[in-house]
Structure formats: structure tokens, C-alpha cells
C-alpha positions in Angstrom: 30.0 -7.0 -22.9 27.0 -9.1 -23.9 23.6 -8.1 -22.9 21.4 -5.1 -22.6 21.9 -2.4 -19.9 18.6 -1.1 -18.5 18.6 2.2 -16.8 16.1 3.3 -14.1 15.2 6.9 -13.5 17.7 7.0 -10.6 20.4 5.6 -12.9 19.6 8.2 -15.6 19.7 11.0 -13.0 23.0 9.8 -11.5 24.6 9.4 -15.0 23.4 12.8 -16.2 24.8 14.5 -13.1 28.1 12.6 -13.4 28.3 13.8 -17.1 27.2 17.3 -16.2 24.1 17.0 -18.4 20.4 17.6 -17.9 18.3 14.4 -17.8 16.6 15.2 -21.2 19.9 15.9 -22.8 21.3 12.6 -21.4 18.3 10.7 -22.7 18.5 12.2 -26.2 22.2 11.4 -26.4 22.6 8.1 -24.6 19.3 6.1 -24.6 19.6 3.6 -27.5 16.3 1.8 -27.0 13.0 2.0 -25.2 11.2 -1.4 -25.0 7.5 -2.0 -25.3 7.4 -2.2 -21.5 8.9 1.3 -21.4 12.3 0.2 -20.1 15.2 2.4 -21.2 18.5 1.0 -22.3 21.9 2.5 -22.8 23.4 -0.6 -24.6 22.1 -3.0 -27.2 22.6 -6.7 -26.8 25.8 -7.4 -28.7 27.3 -3.9 -29.0 30.0 -2.5 -26.8 29.0 -0.1 -24.2 29.2 3.6 -25.2 30.8 4.4 -21.9 33.9 2.2 -22.3 37.0 4.3 -22.7 40.0 3.6 -25.0 41.4 1.1 -22.4 38.1 -0.9 -22.3 37.4 0.4 -18.8 34.2 2.0 -17.6 34.2 5.7 -18.2 31.3 6.3 -15.8 32.2 3.7 -13.1 31.3 5.9 -10.1 27.8 6.5 -11.6 27.3 3.2 -13.4 23.8 1.8 -13.7 22.4 -0.7 -11.3 22.6 -3.5 -14.0 26.4 -2.9 -14.2 27.0 -2.9 -10.5 26.1 -6.7 -10.4 29.0 -7.6 -12.8 32.4 -8.6 -11.5 34.9 -6.3 -13.2 38.6 -6.1 -13.1 40.4 -2.9 -12.5 43.2 -3.4 -15.1 43.2 -3.7 -18.8 43.1 -7.2 -20.1 43.3 -7.4 -23.8 43.0 -11.2 -23.8 39.7 -11.3 -22.0 38.3 -8.4 -24.0 39.4 -9.8 -27.3 37.9 -13.2 -26.4 34.6 -11.6 -25.4 34.5 -9.7 -28.8 35.2 -13.0 -30.6 32.4 -14.8 -28.8 29.9 -12.1 -29.7 30.8 -12.0 -33.4 28.0 -13.4 -35.6 28.6 -16.6 -37.5 28.1 -14.9 -40.9 30.9 -12.4 -40.1 33.2 -15.2 -38.9 32.7 -17.1 -42.1 33.5 -13.9 -44.1 36.7 -13.5 -42.1 37.6 -17.1 -42.8 37.5 -16.5 -46.5 
């Protein structure tokens, strides 16, 4: 969950094809940030990936970006691990508010 997901031109083409979209339409809808270096990202640092489905599984697994292919993933829902990851990424201010 934590971290940015950079996408290359090949990643964008593959994802667009998988989603039956044109490359420009994919970029308009799914690119959340372009860095000063020109890198395109589909996920911001501490936000959940837009391609996770309701079971917290990758909805574009077959076409997933190169960055995602390096992660070890499990092929079954695991609410404990997911919930713990969400907790770890919650800001201190928000946790203090929840304590009150």
C-alpha cells in the first residue's frame, strides 16, 4: 500500500489496452501526478491504489505496472494484513483524533 507507483510508457499502454481505453483517456483518468522529472504516477504515497477491488485485490493484475510486479502479493483476501497496513499509514494527527 505505501509508496508511489510510477508507470512507464509501456505500463500505460498495457493498462490502457487492458481497460479498453485509449492512452490519452487512460492518462486523463488515472494519472494522479507527474513529477518534475516527468515521471507519471498512478498512486500517491499513502493513498490506496485506485485499481484495488472491493476485496483489496488488484483489479488489473494481468497488466499491472512494473513497480507492482516487484512486490510479493498474496492471492487471497487477508483483512488482518490490509487493516494493519492501513493503520500503519494513518497520520499521527488522525490517530490522536480517533483516540479522543
